[in-house]
N, C-alpha and C positions, 0 to 999 in steps of 0.2 A: 375632530376632538384630539387634543394631545394627551396621551397616556403617559403616566409616570412609569419608572423602571418597576416599582413595586406593583402597580396595576397590571403591567404586562406579565410579570412573573406569576401573580395570582391566576391570571387568566390561562397562562401556560400550563400551571399545575391543575387547574379546574377541568380543563377541556382536552388536555393531552395525556396520552397514556404515560406512566412513569417508568419508562424503560431506559431513562437516562438520568444521571445526577449531575447537571452541568454546574460550573462555577456560576455564582449569581451575578452575572454581568450581562446587560442587554445590549447587544451591538446593533448599530445602524449604519456604519460607514467604514469603509476600508481602503487603504492605498499603501502599496508596496508592502512593507512589514508591520505597518501600523494599522489599528482599528480605534473606533470611537464608540462610546456607548450613547444612550439616548439622552444622558444628562451632560454630554460634552466632555467626559473624561477619555484621555488618550492612553492606549495600552499598545505594547509591543506583542505581536503575535509570535509565540515561540513554539506553536503546535502545528500551524500550517493546515489545519483540518486533516490531521494524520497524513501529512505529506501530499495532499491534494492541491496545496497552493505553493508548490516550488517556484512558480513564476511570480509570486506575490499576489497580493489583492488587486483586483481589477487591472491586470496588466494591460497597458494601452495598446500595444501591438494586437494581443489576442482579442481584446474588446473590439478593435476596429474590425478585424476580420469576422468576428461574430455579427457585427452589426451590418456589414456588407452582405453577409448571407441571409440575414433576417429579412432584408429588403428584396431578396430574390426568390428563395425556395426554402421552406422549413422542414416539411415532412413529406415522404413519398411512400413509406413502408417498403419492405423489400419485394413487394408486388411489381414495382417498377424500378428501373435503374435511375440513378442520379449522377451528375457529373462531378461531384466531390469525392464520393466514396472510392472510385478507382485510384485517385491521387493519394488518398490517405492510406489505402492498403498498400500501394507501392512503396510508400515511405516507410511504413512499419516494417515492411519486409527488408528494406534496405538498412534500417537502422538496428534491427534485431539480428539479421543475418539468416532470417528464415525464409521459407518459400511461399508460404500462404498464411493468411490470417482471417479470422472470423470476429467481426465486431458485435459487442453488446453495450450494455450501458453501465451497470454497476460492477465493482470487483466481484461480489458474490456470483454474478451472472458469468463473469469470465472464468471463475473457478469451476462452476457447474458445466460450462462448455468443455473446459479441459478434462474434467472427470468423464463426461459423456464420450468425448473423442477417445480417450484413453481406454475406456471399457470397450467400445465398439472396435477400436483397433485390436485389442486383445482377443476379442471373439472372432472378428472377420479376417484379420491379417495373421496374427500369431497362431490361431487355432485353438485357443482356450474354450473348453465346452460352455455352451450358453448358459448365462447366469452364474458363472463360476469365477469370473474376473475379479481379481483383488488389486487394490491400490494401496501401497504402504504409505503411512503418513507418520509424523513425528509428534512426540509428546510436546505439550506447551505450544502448540501451533495455533495460529489464528488465520483462518481462510475465509470467514464470513459466517452468516447467520441463518441459511436455509436449513431445513431439516437434515438434508443429506450432508451438508458441510458440518453442522454441530455433531453429527454421527461420528466424525473423526476427530472431534475436540477431546481433550482430557480435562477441560475446565468443567467442573460439575455444575456450576450455576448455569452454564450455557445450554445444558441438557435437561436440567430439572423440569420435569412436568411436560416435556416435549415429545416423549417416545410414543410409539416404538421407533427405534433408531434404524437407520438404514445399514444393512450388513455389508461386509466386503472390505473393511478398512483396518488391516493390522496396525497396531501402533508400536513404535520402537523409540528408544530414547533419542532425543535430538543431539547431533554432534557426535554420534556413534556409528561410524561406517560399518563396522563389524556386525552391528546389530542389524542393519539393513541387509547385509550379505546372508546372515543366519535366517531372516525372515522370508526371503525369496524362495518360492516354490514353483511348480509347474503352472500355477494359476495366477502367478503375479504378472499384472499387465503393466504397472507403472509405480513410480515413487514420486510423491509430492513433498516438496521442500521448500521452506523460506530460506534463502541464502543468509539472511539475518532475521531473527524473529523480533518484530516490532511490538505487537501487543503483549507478546510473552515476556517483555521486559528489557528490549534492546540486547538480545542474547546473540553474540557472535561466536560462531562455532569455531573449534580448533582449526588452526591452519592446516590446509590440505584436506580437509573434510569433503569439501565440495568435488574436488578433483577425484578423490577416491571413490565417492559415490558414483560419479560419472562413469569410472572404470568398471565398477561392480555391475552397474546397469547395462553397459555395452556388452560386457562379457556374458550376460544372462538374457539378452534380447528383452529388456525391460525399458520402458520409456521413462526417461528422467524429466519431470516438469517442475520448473521453478515458479513459484508465486512471488513475483517481484512488484506487486501492486503497491506495496508501501516503500520498499528499499530501492526500486528501480528508477529510472529516469533522472539520474544525476545526484540522487539523495546521498549515496555513500562515497562520492568522490570518483565514481566511474559512471558511464551511462547505466550500465547494469552491475549489480553486485557480483554476478557470476565472473565478470572479468577480472576481478581480484585473483582469481585462481586459473583464469583461462579455462573454465570449465562449462563451456557452452553446452546448454541442455537440449533435449529433443523438442521441447515446447516451453513457451514462457507466457505467463499471464500478467498483462499490465492493466492499470486502472488510475484511480485517483489523479496524479499529476498529468496523465494523458488528457484530461479535460480542461487543462490550463487554468484551473481555479474557477472556471465559469459554468461548466457543463459536465454532466456524468457521461464519460466515455471509458469503455473497457475493451479489451481485445485478448484473444488467445491466438498466439502465432505459432506455427510449426512447420513441419515438412508436408509435402504433397502426399506422402505415404500415410501420414496421420490424419490430416484434415481431408484427404481424399475419401475416407470412410462415410462422409456425409453425402447423402442423396437428397434432392429436393423434398422438403417435408419433414425430413429427420429432426431438424432443430430450427429455431428461428427467434425472431424479436421484432415486434412492430417498430420500435424506435431505434434498434441496433443499426449502426451505420447510416443514420439519418443525415441529411445535407448539413445541418448545423454541427452535429457531432463530428462529422468528417472534416469540416472546414477548421473547427476548433482544435481538433487532434493533430491536423497537419501543422497549423500554426505553432501548437505547443512544441512539437518536435523540432521544427525549424529554429524556434527560439532558443530551446536548450542548446542546440548545436552552435548556432551563431554567436550566442552570448557565452559559450563555454561554462554553462552553469555547473557541470560535474567538476570541472577544474577549480571553480571558485569554492565549491563545497569541500573539496579536499584540502585546499589551503586553509580556509577559515574553519573547517571542522577541526583540524589538527591544533590551530591556534587557540580555539576556545576550550578544547579538551585540556590543552596544557594549563590554561588559566584555572579551570575547574580542579584540576589535580593539585594546584598550589594551595587550595583550601585546606587548612589544618582543623578538622573538627572530628570528634570520635563518633559523631552521628553518621558521617559519610564512610560508606563501606567501600564503594568502588565507582570509578568513572570509566565508561566503556562505550565503544561505538566505532563507526566509520563515518568519514565525511560529517555532514550535518544531521546525522541520525545518532544521538547522543543520550545515553542513560546515566543518571545519577542515582546509584542505589544506596539506600539509607538502612540504618539498623533499626528504624521505627517506621510508622506509617507516614506516607509521603503527602497525603492529602492537605494536612495543615500548612505544610510548606507551599504548596501550590496556591492555597488561600492568601497566605501572607505575601507571596510574589504578586498576586492580583492586586493587592492593596498598594503595592509599590509600582504598579503600572506594567507589569510583565505577566502575560497569560501563558501557562503551560498547564500540563495536567499530569496526574499520577497514573501509572499503570502497573498491573501486576501488584498493587497494594503499596510497594515499598519503593518503587522507582520513579523518579522524575524524568519525564521524557522532554529534551530540548531538540526541536526539529524546526527551525525557523525557515521561512521562504529562502530559497537559494540565492535571491537577489539581495540579500542583506549585506551590509558593509562592516568593515572592521571596526569603524567607530560606533556603529550601533551594537555590535557584539561586545565592545568594551562597556557600553552603558548597561547592557544586560547583565554582564559579569558583576558590575558594582552592585546591582540590585540583588543578586543571588549572594554575594559576599555579605552584604548588610544584613540579610534575612538569617544567614547562618551565624553570623556574629552576635546577632540579638537573641 
């Protein structure tokens, strides 16, 4: 039986919890930067599933690797070894410059892993008294949706009704290195930072901030952990956003694009001294590091490097931001970003503009209420960006 878009949306709203408010488009096909709905309408995807689709929809190289693995071995759990995980872990360490890595599935699981490792390092290595380790986080952050992660959120809606919250997370203003320095005490184990805040509205910190925070952490024997789940893997015009300031952290969390747009893959990579705190049984995941995830993750990293997607993101991101800045409209407050992680902040609610753009065949989404996020797959072309700009221009002119 063929269902109409209206039927499917009603079914979704009837049987699904209402924890999202998606644009009313029902997609059933994707290729590159384009998607189609059940009625055959074509759209450009300018959201990339929040940067999970850096490689584009159904990237043929990654799909091929995944199919090959599906025909051989899909799941072993970590009770046994598999032949794909070692290759993936080695590649992650080579690309990140880290010594060890621990694979998980979702971004939130990667963050939880980093929090557990940082706390345990604080207790077992630094010598912080048991149950006293603190991890400093920044206001306006977004690190995921688990109870512990929302405990360090400053967004009231994310916390409403979900208490009691997990203690041990002092919050300081984002972009203020001095505030981090002032918040550090004898119980501080780590500092968790997004090099660019994605969900927070594409907020780029002041130049020199990351480097200064690194210096502060090193001076105080505190671990610096960067959450690059959304801004990493080529999105900002560098492989990792920390490279803009040569501020290599003590640990990095990756997800989203690590799965090549086809599979959930996340990882926490760090040094042997940090990940060495884990003993068998301390932490785990049935699906984390499974053969499909490892094969896909390896293919995703190889493709990013071989096709120089970071370089393309830098060149095309600058081009697109220049075009957006040429728009003269009192509704537009600011255009900001790095690479192809771009925020168009308005003086009013952004949702109606996202809905108008959908009608013109361009899919994007508002974030933080007043910001339109443009984050297309990094395989997009200049001609496709020109088309996208014309739709944006038409909407703001009308």
